[in-house]
PQR file with spaces between the fields and no chain letter, atoms N, CA, C, O and H, PARSE charges and radii, in Angstrom:
ATOM       1  N    UNK     1     166.699  124.126  137.088 -0.4000 1.5000
ATOM       2  CA   UNK     1     166.184  122.840  136.666 -0.0000 2.0000
ATOM       3  C    UNK     1     165.090  122.416  137.650  0.5500 1.7000
ATOM       4  O    UNK     1     165.335  122.395  138.857 -0.5500 1.4000
ATOM       5  N    UNK     2     163.915  122.084  137.175 -0.4000 1.5000
ATOM       6  CA   UNK     2     162.807  121.734  138.064 -0.0000 2.0000
ATOM       7  C    UNK     2     163.004  120.372  138.725  0.5500 1.7000
ATOM       8  O    UNK     2     163.640  119.471  138.177 -0.5500 1.4000
ATOM       9  H    UNK     2     163.716  122.101  136.195  0.4000 1.0000
ATOM      10  N    UNK     3     162.441  120.259  139.906 -0.4000 1.5000
ATOM      11  CA   UNK     3     162.468  119.012  140.661 -0.0000 2.0000
ATOM      12  C    UNK     3     161.217  118.238  140.275  0.5500 1.7000
ATOM      13  O    UNK     3     160.111  118.617  140.661 -0.5500 1.4000
ATOM      14  H    UNK     3     161.924  120.990  140.352  0.4000 1.0000
ATOM      15  N    UNK     4     161.380  117.146  139.508 -0.4000 1.5000
ATOM      16  CA   UNK     4     160.234  116.410  138.969 -0.0000 2.0000
ATOM      17  C    UNK     4     159.737  115.350  139.944  0.5500 1.7000
ATOM      18  O    UNK     4     160.368  115.064  140.961 -0.5500 1.4000
ATOM      19  H    UNK     4     162.278  116.838  139.194  0.4000 1.0000
ATOM      20  N    UNK     5     158.602  114.786  139.607 -0.4000 1.5000
ATOM      21  CA   UNK     5     158.050  113.697  140.419 -0.0000 2.0000
ATOM      22  C    UNK     5     158.997  112.497  140.376  0.5500 1.7000
ATOM      23  O    UNK     5     159.151  111.789  141.371 -0.5500 1.4000
ATOM      24  H    UNK     5     158.089  115.019  138.781  0.4000 1.0000
ATOM      25  N    UNK     6     159.619  112.272  139.244 -0.4000 1.5000
ATOM      26  CA   UNK     6     160.597  111.180  139.124 -0.0000 2.0000
ATOM      27  C    UNK     6     161.780  111.420  140.059  0.5500 1.7000
ATOM      28  O    UNK     6     162.261  110.489  140.704 -0.5500 1.4000
ATOM      29  H    UNK     6     159.494  112.847  138.435  0.4000 1.0000
ATOM      30  N    UNK     7     162.244  112.658  140.132 -0.4000 1.5000
ATOM      31  CA   UNK     7     163.335  112.999  141.051 -0.0000 2.0000
ATOM      32  C    UNK     7     162.912  112.742  142.494  0.5500 1.7000
ATOM      33  O    UNK     7     163.673  112.196  143.293 -0.5500 1.4000
ATOM      34  H    UNK     7     161.853  113.414  139.608  0.4000 1.0000
ATOM      35  N    UNK     8     161.680  113.149  142.813 -0.4000 1.5000
ATOM      36  CA   UNK     8     161.168  112.938  144.168 -0.0000 2.0000
ATOM      37  C    UNK     8     161.131  111.453  144.511  0.5500 1.7000
ATOM      38  O    UNK     8     161.559  111.045  145.590 -0.5500 1.4000
ATOM      39  H    UNK     8     161.062  113.593  142.164  0.4000 1.0000
ATOM      40  N    UNK     9     160.612  110.644  143.574 -0.4000 1.5000
ATOM      41  CA   UNK     9     160.514  109.205  143.825 -0.0000 2.0000
ATOM      42  C    UNK     9     161.882  108.578  144.076  0.5500 1.7000
ATOM      43  O    UNK     9     162.040  107.761  144.983 -0.5500 1.4000
ATOM      44  H    UNK     9     160.264  110.976  142.697  0.4000 1.0000
ATOM      45  N    UNK    10     162.863  108.961  143.273 -0.4000 1.5000
ATOM      46  CA   UNK    10     164.215  108.425  143.459 -0.0000 2.0000
ATOM      47  C    UNK    10     164.784  108.813  144.816  0.5500 1.7000
ATOM      48  O    UNK    10     165.361  107.983  145.519 -0.5500 1.4000
ATOM      49  H    UNK    10     162.735  109.624  142.536  0.4000 1.0000
ATOM      50  N    UNK    11     164.617  110.077  145.176 -0.4000 1.5000
ATOM      51  CA   UNK    11     165.131  110.552  146.455 -0.0000 2.0000
ATOM      52  C    UNK    11     164.424  109.847  147.607  0.5500 1.7000
ATOM      53  O    UNK    11     165.062  109.456  148.585 -0.5500 1.4000
ATOM      54  H    UNK    11     164.148  110.751  144.605  0.4000 1.0000
ATOM      55  N    UNK    12     163.122  109.686  147.493 -0.4000 1.5000
ATOM      56  CA   UNK    12     162.337  109.033  148.540 -0.0000 2.0000
ATOM      57  C    UNK    12     162.796  107.593  148.749  0.5500 1.7000
ATOM      58  O    UNK    12     162.960  107.137  149.881 -0.5500 1.4000
ATOM      59  H    UNK    12     162.604  110.003  146.699  0.4000 1.0000
ATOM      60  N    UNK    13     162.998  106.894  147.647 -0.4000 1.5000
ATOM      61  CA   UNK    13     163.433  105.495  147.738 -0.0000 2.0000
ATOM      62  C    UNK    13     164.809  105.399  148.396  0.5500 1.7000
ATOM      63  O    UNK    13     165.027  104.550  149.260 -0.5500 1.4000
ATOM      64  H    UNK    13     162.865  107.264  146.728  0.4000 1.0000
ATOM      65  N    UNK    14     165.725  106.254  147.997 -0.4000 1.5000
ATOM      66  CA   UNK    14     167.075  106.236  148.574 -0.0000 2.0000
ATOM      67  C    UNK    14     167.031  106.493  150.078  0.5500 1.7000
ATOM      68  O    UNK    14     167.762  105.863  150.843 -0.5500 1.4000
ATOM      69  H    UNK    14     165.548  106.945  147.295  0.4000 1.0000
ATOM      70  N    UNK    15     166.172  107.420  150.496 -0.4000 1.5000
ATOM      71  CA   UNK    15     166.103  107.762  151.922 -0.0000 2.0000
ATOM      72  C    UNK    15     165.396  106.705  152.745  0.5500 1.7000
ATOM      73  O    UNK    15     165.738  106.508  153.911 -0.5500 1.4000
ATOM      74  H    UNK    15     165.578  107.931  149.875  0.4000 1.0000
ATOM      75  N    UNK    16     164.415  106.018  152.167 -0.4000 1.5000
ATOM      76  CA   UNK    16     163.586  105.106  152.948 -0.0000 2.0000
ATOM      77  C    UNK    16     163.895  103.633  152.765  0.5500 1.7000
ATOM      78  O    UNK    16     163.364  102.803  153.504 -0.5500 1.4000
ATOM      79  H    UNK    16     164.137  106.179  151.220  0.4000 1.0000
ATOM      80  N    UNK    17     164.733  103.282  151.809 -0.4000 1.5000
ATOM      81  CA   UNK    17     165.079  101.871  151.596 -0.0000 2.0000
ATOM      82  C    UNK    17     165.646  101.220  152.849  0.5500 1.7000
ATOM      83  O    UNK    17     165.273  100.091  153.167 -0.5500 1.4000
ATOM      84  H    UNK    17     165.164  103.956  151.208  0.4000 1.0000
ATOM      85  N    UNK    18     166.543  101.902  153.576 -0.4000 1.5000
ATOM      86  CA   UNK    18     167.088  101.265  154.789 -0.0000 2.0000
ATOM      87  C    UNK    18     166.031  100.975  155.866  0.5500 1.7000
ATOM      88  O    UNK    18     166.266  100.157  156.755 -0.5500 1.4000
ATOM      89  H    UNK    18     166.846  102.820  153.317  0.4000 1.0000
ATOM      90  N    UNK    19     164.898  101.625  155.791 -0.4000 1.5000
ATOM      91  CA   UNK    19     163.847  101.423  156.797 -0.0000 2.0000
ATOM      92  C    UNK    19     162.980  100.201  156.500  0.5500 1.7000
ATOM      93  O    UNK    19     162.186   99.788  157.346 -0.5500 1.4000
ATOM      94  H    UNK    19     164.707  102.290  155.069  0.4000 1.0000
ATOM      95  N    UNK    20     163.120   99.632  155.334 -0.4000 1.5000
ATOM      96  CA   UNK    20     162.352   98.439  154.993 -0.0000 2.0000
ATOM      97  C    UNK    20     162.837   97.256  155.821  0.5500 1.7000
ATOM      98  O    UNK    20     163.987   97.213  156.258 -0.5500 1.4000
ATOM      99  H    UNK    20     163.764   99.967  154.647  0.4000 1.0000
ATOM     100  N    UNK    21     161.950   96.310  156.024 -0.4000 1.5000
ATOM     101  CA   UNK    21     162.349   95.092  156.726 -0.0000 2.0000
ATOM     102  C    UNK    21     163.255   94.274  155.809  0.5500 1.7000
ATOM     103  O    UNK    21     163.345   94.538  154.610 -0.5500 1.4000
ATOM     104  H    UNK    21     161.016   96.345  155.669  0.4000 1.0000
ATOM     105  N    UNK    22     163.906   93.307  156.372 -0.4000 1.5000
ATOM     106  CA   UNK    22     164.800   92.442  155.608 -0.0000 2.0000
ATOM     107  C    UNK    22     164.039   91.751  154.478  0.5500 1.7000
ATOM     108  O    UNK    22     164.540   91.661  153.357 -0.5500 1.4000
ATOM     109  H    UNK    22     163.834   93.092  157.346  0.4000 1.0000
ATOM     110  N    UNK    23     162.846   91.267  154.765 -0.4000 1.5000
ATOM     111  CA   UNK    23     162.040   90.591  153.748 -0.0000 2.0000
ATOM     112  C    UNK    23     161.638   91.548  152.634  0.5500 1.7000
ATOM     113  O    UNK    23     161.655   91.176  151.461 -0.5500 1.4000
ATOM     114  H    UNK    23     162.440   91.340  155.676  0.4000 1.0000
ATOM     115  N    UNK    24     161.279   92.771  152.990 -0.4000 1.5000
ATOM     116  CA   UNK    24     160.896   93.759  151.983 -0.0000 2.0000
ATOM     117  C    UNK    24     162.074   94.119  151.084  0.5500 1.7000
ATOM     118  O    UNK    24     161.912   94.275  149.874 -0.5500 1.4000
ATOM     119  H    UNK    24     161.265   93.072  153.943  0.4000 1.0000
ATOM     120  N    UNK    25     163.264   94.249  151.680 -0.4000 1.5000
ATOM     121  CA   UNK    25     164.452   94.550  150.882 -0.0000 2.0000
ATOM     122  C    UNK    25     164.763   93.405  149.923  0.5500 1.7000
ATOM     123  O    UNK    25     165.094   93.638  148.761 -0.5500 1.4000
ATOM     124  H    UNK    25     163.395   94.121  152.663  0.4000 1.0000
ATOM     125  N    UNK    26     164.655   92.165  150.411 -0.4000 1.5000
ATOM     126  CA   UNK    26     164.904   91.004  149.556 -0.0000 2.0000
ATOM     127  C    UNK    26     163.932   90.990  148.379  0.5500 1.7000
ATOM     128  O    UNK    26     164.316   90.679  147.252 -0.5500 1.4000
ATOM     129  H    UNK    26     164.386   91.976  151.356  0.4000 1.0000
ATOM     130  N    UNK    27     162.681   91.326  148.648 -0.4000 1.5000
ATOM     131  CA   UNK    27     161.663   91.366  147.601 -0.0000 2.0000
ATOM     132  C    UNK    27     162.039   92.380  146.516  0.5500 1.7000
ATOM     133  O    UNK    27     161.889   92.110  145.324 -0.5500 1.4000
ATOM     134  H    UNK    27     162.369   91.578  149.564  0.4000 1.0000
ATOM     135  N    UNK    28     162.523   93.539  146.938 -0.4000 1.5000
ATOM     136  CA   UNK    28     162.930   94.572  145.985 -0.0000 2.0000
ATOM     137  C    UNK    28     164.161   94.122  145.208  0.5500 1.7000
ATOM     138  O    UNK    28     164.224   94.289  143.990 -0.5500 1.4000
ATOM     139  H    UNK    28     162.645   93.759  147.906  0.4000 1.0000
ATOM     140  N    UNK    29     165.136   93.553  145.903 -0.4000 1.5000
ATOM     141  CA   UNK    29     166.386   93.146  145.249 -0.0000 2.0000
ATOM     142  C    UNK    29     166.190   91.997  144.264  0.5500 1.7000
ATOM     143  O    UNK    29     166.946   91.874  143.300 -0.5500 1.4000
ATOM     144  H    UNK    29     165.085   93.417  146.893  0.4000 1.0000
ATOM     145  N    UNK    30     165.180   91.154  144.497 -0.4000 1.5000
ATOM     146  CA   UNK    30     164.911   90.041  143.582 -0.0000 2.0000
ATOM     147  C    UNK    30     164.508   90.548  142.198  0.5500 1.7000
ATOM     148  O    UNK    30     164.626   89.825  141.209 -0.5500 1.4000
ATOM     149  H    UNK    30     164.566   91.253  145.280  0.4000 1.0000
ATOM     150  N    UNK    31     164.037   91.782  142.133 -0.4000 1.5000
ATOM     151  CA   UNK    31     163.624   92.348  140.850 -0.0000 2.0000
ATOM     152  C    UNK    31     164.824   92.780  140.003  0.5500 1.7000
ATOM     153  O    UNK    31     164.681   93.041  138.808 -0.5500 1.4000
ATOM     154  H    UNK    31     163.942   92.369  142.937  0.4000 1.0000
ATOM     155  N    UNK    32     166.000   92.855  140.621 -0.4000 1.5000
ATOM     156  CA   UNK    32     167.207   93.231  139.891 -0.0000 2.0000
ATOM     157  C    UNK    32     167.836   91.990  139.266  0.5500 1.7000
ATOM     158  O    UNK    32     167.738   90.897  139.825 -0.5500 1.4000
ATOM     159  H    UNK    32     166.116   92.643  141.592  0.4000 1.0000
ATOM     160  N    UNK    33     168.480   92.149  138.115 -0.4000 1.5000
ATOM     161  CA   UNK    33     169.196   91.003  137.543 -0.0000 2.0000
ATOM     162  C    UNK    33     170.372   90.621  138.445  0.5500 1.7000
ATOM     163  O    UNK    33     170.930   91.481  139.125 -0.5500 1.4000
ATOM     164  H    UNK    33     168.560   93.037  137.661  0.4000 1.0000
ATOM     165  N    UNK    34     170.757   89.333  138.457 -0.4000 1.5000
ATOM     166  CA   UNK    34     171.841   88.880  139.337 -0.0000 2.0000
ATOM     167  C    UNK    34     173.133   89.674  139.177  0.5500 1.7000
ATOM     168  O    UNK    34     173.847   89.910  140.152 -0.5500 1.4000
ATOM     169  H    UNK    34     170.303   88.634  137.904  0.4000 1.0000
ATOM     170  N    UNK    35     173.432   90.085  137.948 -0.4000 1.5000
ATOM     171  CA   UNK    35     174.668   90.836  137.715 -0.0000 2.0000
ATOM     172  C    UNK    35     174.673   92.134  138.516  0.5500 1.7000
ATOM     173  O    UNK    35     175.705   92.531  139.057 -0.5500 1.4000
ATOM     174  H    UNK    35     172.852   89.893  137.156  0.4000 1.0000
ATOM     175  N    UNK    36     173.519   92.793  138.591 -0.4000 1.5000
ATOM     176  CA   UNK    36     173.430   94.046  139.348 -0.0000 2.0000
ATOM     177  C    UNK    36     173.459   93.797  140.849  0.5500 1.7000
ATOM     178  O    UNK    36     174.049   94.568  141.605 -0.5500 1.4000
ATOM     179  H    UNK    36     172.681   92.471  138.152  0.4000 1.0000
ATOM     180  N    UNK    37     172.802   92.691  141.281 -0.4000 1.5000
ATOM     181  CA   UNK    37     172.788   92.390  142.722 -0.0000 2.0000
ATOM     182  C    UNK    37     174.182   92.085  143.243  0.5500 1.7000
ATOM     183  O    UNK    37     174.509   92.422  144.380 -0.5500 1.4000
ATOM     184  H    UNK    37     172.322   92.064  140.667  0.4000 1.0000
ATOM     185  N    UNK    38     175.005   91.447  142.416 -0.4000 1.5000
ATOM     186  CA   UNK    38     176.330   91.021  142.866 -0.0000 2.0000
ATOM     187  C    UNK    38     177.434   92.010  142.512  0.5500 1.7000
ATOM     188  O    UNK    38     178.583   91.834  142.918 -0.5500 1.4000
ATOM     189  H    UNK    38     174.739   91.173  141.492  0.4000 1.0000
ATOM     190  N    UNK    39     177.092   93.038  141.764 -0.4000 1.5000
ATOM     191  CA   UNK    39     178.103   94.011  141.338 -0.0000 2.0000
ATOM     192  C    UNK    39     178.796   94.618  142.554  0.5500 1.7000
ATOM     193  O    UNK    39     178.146   95.047  143.507 -0.5500 1.4000
ATOM     194  H    UNK    39     176.159   93.182  141.434  0.4000 1.0000
ATOM     195  N    UNK    40     180.109   94.645  142.506 -0.4000 1.5000
ATOM     196  CA   UNK    40     180.886   95.247  143.578 -0.0000 2.0000
ATOM     197  C    UNK    40     181.254   94.308  144.718  0.5500 1.7000
ATOM     198  O    UNK    40     182.053   94.672  145.581 -0.5500 1.4000
ATOM     199  H    UNK    40     180.638   94.296  141.732  0.4000 1.0000
ATOM     200  N    UNK    41     180.689   93.114  144.735 -0.4000 1.5000
ATOM     201  CA   UNK    41     181.036   92.162  145.800 -0.0000 2.0000
ATOM     202  C    UNK    41     182.310   91.415  145.440  0.5500 1.7000
ATOM     203  O    UNK    41     182.489   91.004  144.294 -0.5500 1.4000
ATOM     204  H    UNK    41     180.040   92.819  144.034  0.4000 1.0000
ATOM     205  N    UNK    42     183.193   91.237  146.413 -0.4000 1.5000
ATOM     206  CA   UNK    42     184.388   90.426  146.142 -0.0000 2.0000
ATOM     207  C    UNK    42     183.998   88.963  145.910  0.5500 1.7000
ATOM     208  O    UNK    42     182.934   88.520  146.340 -0.5500 1.4000
ATOM     209  H    UNK    42     183.048   91.571  147.344  0.4000 1.0000
ATOM     210  N    UNK    43     184.858   88.235  145.235 -0.4000 1.5000
ATOM     211  CA   UNK    43     184.569   86.827  144.922 -0.0000 2.0000
ATOM     212  C    UNK    43     184.264   86.003  146.166  0.5500 1.7000
ATOM     213  O    UNK    43     183.406   85.120  146.140 -0.5500 1.4000
ATOM     214  H    UNK    43     185.723   88.595  144.886  0.4000 1.0000
ATOM     215  N    UNK    44     184.958   86.290  147.239 -0.4000 1.5000
ATOM     216  CA   UNK    44     184.751   85.512  148.473 -0.0000 2.0000
ATOM     217  C    UNK    44     183.309   85.647  148.950  0.5500 1.7000
ATOM     218  O    UNK    44     182.718   84.668  149.404 -0.5500 1.4000
ATOM     219  H    UNK    44     185.654   87.007  147.261  0.4000 1.0000
ATOM     220  N    UNK    45     182.740   86.835  148.856 -0.4000 1.5000
ATOM     221  CA   UNK    45     181.363   87.032  149.292 -0.0000 2.0000
ATOM     222  C    UNK    45     180.374   86.439  148.294  0.5500 1.7000
ATOM     223  O    UNK    45     179.315   85.952  148.690 -0.5500 1.4000
ATOM     224  H    UNK    45     183.220   87.631  148.487  0.4000 1.0000
ATOM     225  N    UNK    46     180.704   86.475  147.016 -0.4000 1.5000
ATOM     226  CA   UNK    46     179.824   85.880  146.016 -0.0000 2.0000
ATOM     227  C    UNK    46     179.698   84.375  146.228  0.5500 1.7000
ATOM     228  O    UNK    46     178.623   83.803  146.047 -0.5500 1.4000
ATOM     229  H    UNK    46     181.564   86.871  146.694  0.4000 1.0000
ATOM     230  N    UNK    47     180.797   83.742  146.611 -0.4000 1.5000
ATOM     231  CA   UNK    47     180.820   82.290  146.751 -0.0000 2.0000
ATOM     232  C    UNK    47     180.537   81.816  148.172  0.5500 1.7000
ATOM     233  O    UNK    47     180.463   80.611  148.412 -0.5500 1.4000
ATOM     234  H    UNK    47     181.670   84.207  146.758  0.4000 1.0000
ATOM     235  N    UNK    48     180.379   82.723  149.103 -0.4000 1.5000
ATOM     236  CA   UNK    48     180.257   82.368  150.523 -0.0000 2.0000
ATOM     237  C    UNK    48     179.111   81.403  150.806  0.5500 1.7000
ATOM     238  O    UNK    48     179.243   80.543  151.678 -0.5500 1.4000
ATOM     239  H    UNK    48     180.439   83.702  148.909  0.4000 1.0000
ATOM     240  N    UNK    49     178.008   81.517  150.108 -0.4000 1.5000
ATOM     241  CA   UNK    49     176.862   80.654  150.388 -0.0000 2.0000
ATOM     242  C    UNK    49     176.897   79.318  149.675  0.5500 1.7000
ATOM     243  O    UNK    49     175.977   78.514  149.820 -0.5500 1.4000
ATOM     244  H    UNK    49     177.901   82.216  149.401  0.4000 1.0000
ATOM     245  N    UNK    50     177.943   79.072  148.909 -0.4000 1.5000
ATOM     246  CA   UNK    50     178.018   77.827  148.147 -0.0000 2.0000
ATOM     247  C    UNK    50     179.014   76.862  148.768  0.5500 1.7000
ATOM     248  O    UNK    50     180.043   77.268  149.308 -0.5500 1.4000
ATOM     249  H    UNK    50     178.691   79.726  148.791  0.4000 1.0000
ATOM     250  N    UNK    51     178.689   75.576  148.683 -0.4000 1.5000
ATOM     251  CA   UNK    51     179.610   74.562  149.186 -0.0000 2.0000
ATOM     252  C    UNK    51     180.715   74.346  148.143  0.5500 1.7000
ATOM     253  O    UNK    51     180.529   74.676  146.972 -0.5500 1.4000
ATOM     254  H    UNK    51     177.853   75.246  148.245  0.4000 1.0000
ATOM     255  N    UNK    52     181.847   73.803  148.554 -0.4000 1.5000
ATOM     256  CA   UNK    52     182.919   73.514  147.586 -0.0000 2.0000
ATOM     257  C    UNK    52     182.453   72.579  146.468  0.5500 1.7000
ATOM     258  O    UNK    52     182.914   72.687  145.331 -0.5500 1.4000
ATOM     259  H    UNK    52     181.998   73.536  149.506  0.4000 1.0000
ATOM     260  N    UNK    53     181.535   71.657  146.797 -0.4000 1.5000
ATOM     261  CA   UNK    53     181.028   70.734  145.787 -0.0000 2.0000
ATOM     262  C    UNK    53     180.205   71.473  144.731  0.5500 1.7000
ATOM     263  O    UNK    53     180.307   71.172  143.542 -0.5500 1.4000
ATOM     264  H    UNK    53     181.161   71.569  147.721  0.4000 1.0000
ATOM     265  N    UNK    54     179.389   72.440  145.162 -0.4000 1.5000
ATOM     266  CA   UNK    54     178.592   73.222  144.214 -0.0000 2.0000
ATOM     267  C    UNK    54     179.487   74.054  143.302  0.5500 1.7000
ATOM     268  O    UNK    54     179.245   74.156  142.099 -0.5500 1.4000
ATOM     269  H    UNK    54     179.306   72.684  146.128  0.4000 1.0000
ATOM     270  N    UNK    55     180.510   74.638  143.883 -0.4000 1.5000
ATOM     271  CA   UNK    55     181.445   75.445  143.095 -0.0000 2.0000
ATOM     272  C    UNK    55     182.154   74.568  142.070  0.5500 1.7000
ATOM     273  O    UNK    55     182.282   74.953  140.907 -0.5500 1.4000
ATOM     274  H    UNK    55     180.706   74.555  144.860  0.4000 1.0000
ATOM     275  N    UNK    56     182.616   73.395  142.490 -0.4000 1.5000
ATOM     276  CA   UNK    56     183.315   72.483  141.581 -0.0000 2.0000
ATOM     277  C    UNK    56     182.385   72.011  140.473  0.5500 1.7000
ATOM     278  O    UNK    56     182.795   71.927  139.316 -0.5500 1.4000
ATOM     279  H    UNK    56     182.512   73.082  143.434  0.4000 1.0000
ATOM     280  N    UNK    57     181.131   71.701  140.815 -0.4000 1.5000
ATOM     281  CA   UNK    57     180.162   71.258  139.818 -0.0000 2.0000
ATOM     282  C    UNK    57     179.949   72.352  138.760  0.5500 1.7000
ATOM     283  O    UNK    57     179.858   72.055  137.569 -0.5500 1.4000
ATOM     284  H    UNK    57     180.797   71.770  141.755  0.4000 1.0000
ATOM     285  N    UNK    58     179.871   73.597  139.193 -0.4000 1.5000
ATOM     286  CA   UNK    58     179.705   74.710  138.258 -0.0000 2.0000
ATOM     287  C    UNK    58     180.937   74.864  137.370  0.5500 1.7000
ATOM     288  O    UNK    58     180.816   75.068  136.162 -0.5500 1.4000
ATOM     289  H    UNK    58     179.945   73.838  140.161  0.4000 1.0000
ATOM     290  N    UNK    59     182.112   74.764  137.967 -0.4000 1.5000
ATOM     291  CA   UNK    59     183.342   74.865  137.176 -0.0000 2.0000
ATOM     292  C    UNK    59     183.439   73.735  136.159  0.5500 1.7000
ATOM     293  O    UNK    59     183.894   73.946  135.034 -0.5500 1.4000
ATOM     294  H    UNK    59     182.210   74.598  138.948  0.4000 1.0000
ATOM     295  N    UNK    60     183.015   72.541  136.547 -0.4000 1.5000
ATOM     296  CA   UNK    60     183.021   71.408  135.621 -0.0000 2.0000
ATOM     297  C    UNK    60     182.086   71.663  134.446  0.5500 1.7000
ATOM     298  O    UNK    60     182.405   71.314  133.309 -0.5500 1.4000
ATOM     299  H    UNK    60     182.646   72.369  137.461  0.4000 1.0000
ATOM     300  N    UNK    61     180.922   72.276  134.718 -0.4000 1.5000
ATOM     301  CA   UNK    61     179.988   72.605  133.642 -0.0000 2.0000
ATOM     302  C    UNK    61     180.607   73.615  132.687  0.5500 1.7000
ATOM     303  O    UNK    61     180.454   73.496  131.472 -0.5500 1.4000
ATOM     304  H    UNK    61     180.663   72.560  135.641  0.4000 1.0000
ATOM     305  N    UNK    62     181.301   74.599  133.225 -0.4000 1.5000
ATOM     306  CA   UNK    62     181.931   75.612  132.378 -0.0000 2.0000
ATOM     307  C    UNK    62     182.999   75.003  131.483  0.5500 1.7000
ATOM     308  O    UNK    62     183.064   75.307  130.292 -0.5500 1.4000
ATOM     309  H    UNK    62     181.426   74.695  134.212  0.4000 1.0000
ATOM     310  N    UNK    63     183.829   74.151  132.051 -0.4000 1.5000
ATOM     311  CA   UNK    63     184.908   73.567  131.258 -0.0000 2.0000
ATOM     312  C    UNK    63     184.369   72.565  130.242  0.5500 1.7000
ATOM     313  O    UNK    63     184.980   72.370  129.192 -0.5500 1.4000
ATOM     314  H    UNK    63     183.776   73.904  133.018  0.4000 1.0000
ATOM     315  N    UNK    64     183.235   71.927  130.536 -0.4000 1.5000
ATOM     316  CA   UNK    64     182.648   70.978  129.596 -0.0000 2.0000
ATOM     317  C    UNK    64     182.110   71.710  128.367  0.5500 1.7000
ATOM     318  O    UNK    64     182.083   71.138  127.278 -0.5500 1.4000
ATOM     319  H    UNK    64     182.739   72.085  131.390  0.4000 1.0000
ATOM     320  N    UNK    65     181.685   72.950  128.520 -0.4000 1.5000
ATOM     321  CA   UNK    65     181.133   73.721  127.408 -0.0000 2.0000
ATOM     322  C    UNK    65     182.214   74.284  126.501  0.5500 1.7000
ATOM     323  O    UNK    65     181.944   74.604  125.343 -0.5500 1.4000
ATOM     324  H    UNK    65     181.706   73.415  129.405  0.4000 1.0000
ATOM     325  N    UNK    66     183.430   74.411  127.006 -0.4000 1.5000
ATOM     326  CA   UNK    66     184.504   74.998  126.220 -0.0000 2.0000
ATOM     327  C    UNK    66     185.100   73.944  125.288  0.5500 1.7000
ATOM     328  O    UNK    66     185.349   72.813  125.708 -0.5500 1.4000
ATOM     329  H    UNK    66     183.650   74.151  127.947  0.4000 1.0000
ATOM     330  N    UNK    67     185.329   74.306  124.035 -0.4000 1.5000
ATOM     331  CA   UNK    67     185.949   73.343  123.130 -0.0000 2.0000
ATOM     332  C    UNK    67     187.408   73.110  123.533  0.5500 1.7000
ATOM     333  O    UNK    67     188.073   73.994  124.074 -0.5500 1.4000
ATOM     334  H    UNK    67     185.127   75.224  123.694  0.4000 1.0000
ATOM     335  N    UNK    68     187.870   71.923  123.259 -0.4000 1.5000
ATOM     336  CA   UNK    68     189.261   71.597  123.585 -0.0000 2.0000
ATOM     337  C    UNK    68     190.173   72.483  122.751  0.5500 1.7000
ATOM     338  O    UNK    68     189.937   72.691  121.561 -0.5500 1.4000
ATOM     339  H    UNK    68     187.329   71.206  122.820  0.4000 1.0000
ATOM     340  N    UNK    69     191.198   72.992  123.376 -0.4000 1.5000
ATOM     341  CA   UNK    69     192.109   73.875  122.647 -0.0000 2.0000
ATOM     342  C    UNK    69     192.929   73.050  121.658  0.5500 1.7000
ATOM     343  O    UNK    69     193.367   71.940  121.964 -0.5500 1.4000
ATOM     344  H    UNK    69     191.390   72.822  124.343  0.4000 1.0000
ATOM     345  N    UNK    70     193.125   73.609  120.478 -0.4000 1.5000
ATOM     346  CA   UNK    70     193.889   72.908  119.457 -0.0000 2.0000
ATOM     347  C    UNK    70     195.370   73.166  119.688  0.5500 1.7000
ATOM     348  O    UNK    70     195.792   74.295  119.937 -0.5500 1.4000
ATOM     349  H    UNK    70     192.769   74.510  120.229  0.4000 1.0000
ATOM     350  N    UNK    71     196.128   72.120  119.601 -0.4000 1.5000
ATOM     351  CA   UNK    71     197.583   72.249  119.778 -0.0000 2.0000
ATOM     352  C    UNK    71     198.221   72.503  118.426  0.5500 1.7000
ATOM     353  O    UNK    71     197.740   72.050  117.387 -0.5500 1.4000
ATOM     354  H    UNK    71     195.785   71.203  119.399  0.4000 1.0000
ATOM     355  N    UNK    72     199.280   73.215  118.473 -0.4000 1.5000
ATOM     356  CA   UNK    72     200.039   73.450  117.246 -0.0000 2.0000
ATOM     357  C    UNK    72     200.726   72.146  116.860  0.5500 1.7000
ATOM     358  O    UNK    72     201.165   71.391  117.727 -0.5500 1.4000
ATOM     359  H    UNK    72     199.671   73.582  119.317  0.4000 1.0000
ATOM     360  N    UNK    73     200.818   71.883  115.554 -0.4000 1.5000
ATOM     361  CA   UNK    73     201.519   70.652  115.139 -0.0000 2.0000
ATOM     362  C    UNK    73     203.013   70.779  115.468  0.5500 1.7000
ATOM     363  O    UNK    73     203.594   71.864  115.453 -0.5500 1.4000
ATOM     364  H    UNK    73     200.461   72.497  114.850  0.4000 1.0000
ATOM     365  N    UNK    74     203.595   69.631  115.762 -0.4000 1.5000
ATOM     366  CA   UNK    74     205.031   69.623  116.072 -0.0000 2.0000
ATOM     367  C    UNK    74     205.844   69.836  114.799  0.5500 1.7000
ATOM     368  O    UNK    74     205.441   69.457  113.700 -0.5500 1.4000
ATOM     369  H    UNK    74     203.124   68.749  115.774  0.4000 1.0000
ATOM     370  N    UNK    75     206.961   70.436  114.988 -0.4000 1.5000
ATOM     371  CA   UNK    75     207.878   70.631  113.852 -0.0000 2.0000
ATOM     372  C    UNK    75     208.675   69.349  113.643  0.5500 1.7000
ATOM     373  O    UNK    75     209.079   68.682  114.595 -0.5500 1.4000
ATOM     374  H    UNK    75     207.288   70.744  115.881  0.4000 1.0000
ATOM     375  N    UNK    76     208.882   69.035  112.404 -0.4000 1.5000
ATOM     376  CA   UNK    76     209.696   67.858  112.096 -0.0000 2.0000
ATOM     377  C    UNK    76     211.159   68.216  112.245  0.5500 1.7000
ATOM     378  O    UNK    76     211.576   69.331  111.934 -0.5500 1.4000
ATOM     379  H    UNK    76     208.553   69.578  111.631  0.4000 1.0000
ATOM     380  N    UNK    77     211.920   67.269  112.717 -0.4000 1.5000
ATOM     381  CA   UNK    77     213.346   67.500  112.906 -0.0000 2.0000
ATOM     382  C    UNK    77     214.125   67.113  111.678  0.5500 1.7000
ATOM     383  O    UNK    77     215.349   67.240  111.657 -0.5500 1.4000
ATOM     384  H    UNK    77     211.580   66.363  112.969  0.4000 1.0000
């Protein structure tokens, strides 16, 4: 199987990414969707930069979007 230019580019990036400065790495990572950037991180690390108030505000937004659950009617005795 031939070693293509695409293969070379991938290998080069993998080998040299750690040599980039912090700012350069951030610039590259910003191009990834958030789901990919956070993939594999535990919840504690995902939430580490947020205050408890920000987390609560987000949770409140999520619960406000959900329709109220319907209760089953009571049985007559």
